[in-house]
C-alpha positions in Angstrom: -234.7 -106.4 97.3 -236.2 -102.9 97.4 -233.7 -100.2 98.4 -234.5 -98.3 101.6 -234.3 -95.1 99.7 -237.2 -96.1 97.5 -239.3 -97.0 100.6 -238.4 -93.7 102.2 -239.3 -91.8 98.9 -242.7 -93.6 98.7 -243.3 -92.9 102.4 -242.3 -89.2 102.0 -244.5 -88.8 98.9 -247.4 -90.5 100.6 -247.2 -88.3 103.6 -246.7 -85.2 101.5 -249.9 -85.9 99.4 -251.8 -86.9 102.5 -251.0 -83.5 104.0 -251.7 -81.7 100.8 -255.1 -83.4 100.7 -255.9 -82.5 104.3 -254.9 -78.8 103.9 -256.4 -78.3 100.4 -259.7 -80.1 101.4 -260.0 -78.5 104.9 -262.9 -76.3 103.7 -264.9 -79.4 102.6 -265.5 -80.3 106.3 -268.9 -78.9 106.9 -272.1 -79.9 108.9 -273.4 -81.7 105.8 -270.0 -83.3 105.1 -268.3 -83.9 108.5 -265.7 -86.1 106.9 -264.9 -83.7 104.1 -264.5 -85.5 100.8 -264.9 -88.8 102.6 -268.5 -87.9 103.2 -269.0 -87.9 99.5 -267.0 -91.2 99.1 -269.3 -93.1 101.5 -272.6 -91.4 100.7 -274.8 -94.5 100.4 -277.5 -93.1 98.1 -278.3 -90.5 95.5 -280.1 -88.5 98.2 -277.0 -88.5 100.5 -274.8 -87.7 97.6 -277.1 -84.8 96.6 -277.1 -83.4 100.1 -273.3 -83.3 100.2 -273.0 -81.9 96.6 -275.8 -79.3 97.2 -273.9 -78.1 100.3 -270.7 -77.9 98.3 -272.5 -76.0 95.6 -274.1 -73.6 98.0 -270.8 -72.9 99.7 -268.9 -72.6 96.4 -266.8 -75.7 97.1 -267.5 -77.9 94.1 -264.2 -76.7 92.5 -262.3 -77.4 95.7 -263.9 -80.9 95.9 -262.9 -81.6 92.3 -259.3 -80.4 92.9 -259.2 -82.6 96.0 -260.2 -85.6 93.9 -257.6 -84.8 91.3 -254.8 -84.5 93.9 -256.0 -87.9 95.3 -254.9 -89.5 92.0 -251.3 -88.7 92.9 -251.8 -89.9 96.5 -253.2 -93.2 95.2 -250.1 -93.8 93.1 -247.8 -93.3 96.1 -249.8 -95.0 98.9 -250.6 -98.1 96.8 -247.0 -98.5 95.8 -245.8 -97.9 99.4 -248.1 -100.6 100.7 -247.2 -102.9 97.9 -243.5 -102.4 98.5 -243.7 -102.8 102.2 -245.9 -105.9 102.2 -243.8 -107.5 99.4 -240.5 -106.6 101.1 -241.7 -108.1 104.4 -243.1 -111.2 102.7 -239.7 -112.2 101.3 -238.2 -112.1 104.8 -241.0 -114.3 106.2 -241.8 -118.0 105.8 -244.9 -120.1 105.4 -248.3 -118.5 105.7 -246.8 -115.1 106.7 -244.9 -115.0 103.5 -247.9 -116.0 101.4 -250.1 -113.4 103.2 -247.5 -110.7 102.4 -247.6 -111.5 98.7 -251.4 -111.5 98.7 -251.6 -108.3 100.6 -249.0 -106.6 98.3 -251.3 -107.5 95.4 -254.4 -106.4 97.3 -252.8 -103.0 98.0 -252.7 -102.4 94.3 -256.3 -103.5 94.0 -257.1 -101.0 96.8 -255.5 -98.3 94.6 -257.6 -99.4 91.6 -260.7 -99.3 93.7 -259.7 -95.7 94.8 -259.4 -94.7 91.1 -262.8 -96.1 90.3 -264.3 -94.4 93.3 -262.7 -91.1 92.3 -264.1 -91.4 88.8 -267.6 -91.9 90.2 -267.1 -88.9 92.5 -265.9 -86.7 89.7 -269.0 -87.7 87.6 -271.2 -86.9 90.6 -269.7 -83.4 90.9 -271.0 -82.9 87.3 -274.5 -84.2 88.2 -274.0 -87.7 86.8 -275.1 -89.8 89.8 -277.9 -92.0 90.9 -278.5 -94.6 93.6 -276.4 -97.2 91.8 -273.4 -95.0 91.3 -273.7 -93.8 94.9 -273.7 -97.4 96.2 -270.8 -98.3 93.9 -268.8 -95.3 95.1 -269.4 -96.3 98.7 -268.6 -99.9 98.0 -265.3 -99.2 96.3 -264.4 -96.7 99.1 -265.3 -99.2 101.8 -263.5 -102.0 100.1 -260.4 -99.8 99.6 -260.4 -98.8 103.3 -260.8 -102.5 104.4 -258.0 -103.7 102.1 -255.6 -101.1 103.4 -256.6 -101.7 107.0 -255.9 -105.4 106.5 -252.6 -104.6 104.9 -251.7 -102.4 107.8 -252.5 -105.3 110.2 -249.9 -107.3 108.4 -247.3 -104.5 107.7 -247.0 -103.2 111.3 -246.6 -106.4 113.3 -244.7 -108.3 110.6 -242.5 -105.3 109.8 -241.6 -105.1 113.5 -240.7 -108.8 113.5 -238.5 -108.3 110.5 -236.8 -105.3 112.2 -236.3 -107.1 115.5 -234.8 -110.1 113.7 -232.3 -107.8 112.0 -231.4 -106.2 115.4 -231.0 -109.6 117.1 -229.4 -111.7 114.3 -225.7 -110.9 113.9 -224.6 -110.0 110.4 -222.3 -112.6 108.8 -219.9 -111.6 106.0 
């Protein structure tokens, strides 16, 4: 069983790096990149990637973009472990398909982290001019797949987590 302190540490670290990314990357939100670095993540073509990167270059933000990507590697570690831990912890308290789904989603949370690492590598290469239509599509694919996997995991973690919490509150503790 995972200790609540570990879950709280992972949650705290995830929130910390989320806020660091938001504050550090705030300047990346521009007319050519309304989503900040996410605009580069989901750019579907070399042309779209070029537009974002040319904007970053013209505004002197390429270094900021690279720093944001490097910080994201820390964020990946913590959010993927948080989702893995939560889904896994919930799954052992469930039965049947809900338990099986939790195990699967715990594993898929780690896959989402791997997809984020691959996406970041493609984005870093792009900031050095190493991109084309294929790498842009792959970056957008891995970003989209990551977001989808994490969304599905949240659809499990929130309701099933509430069920687990409610069961604890309702069920008397036996000693």
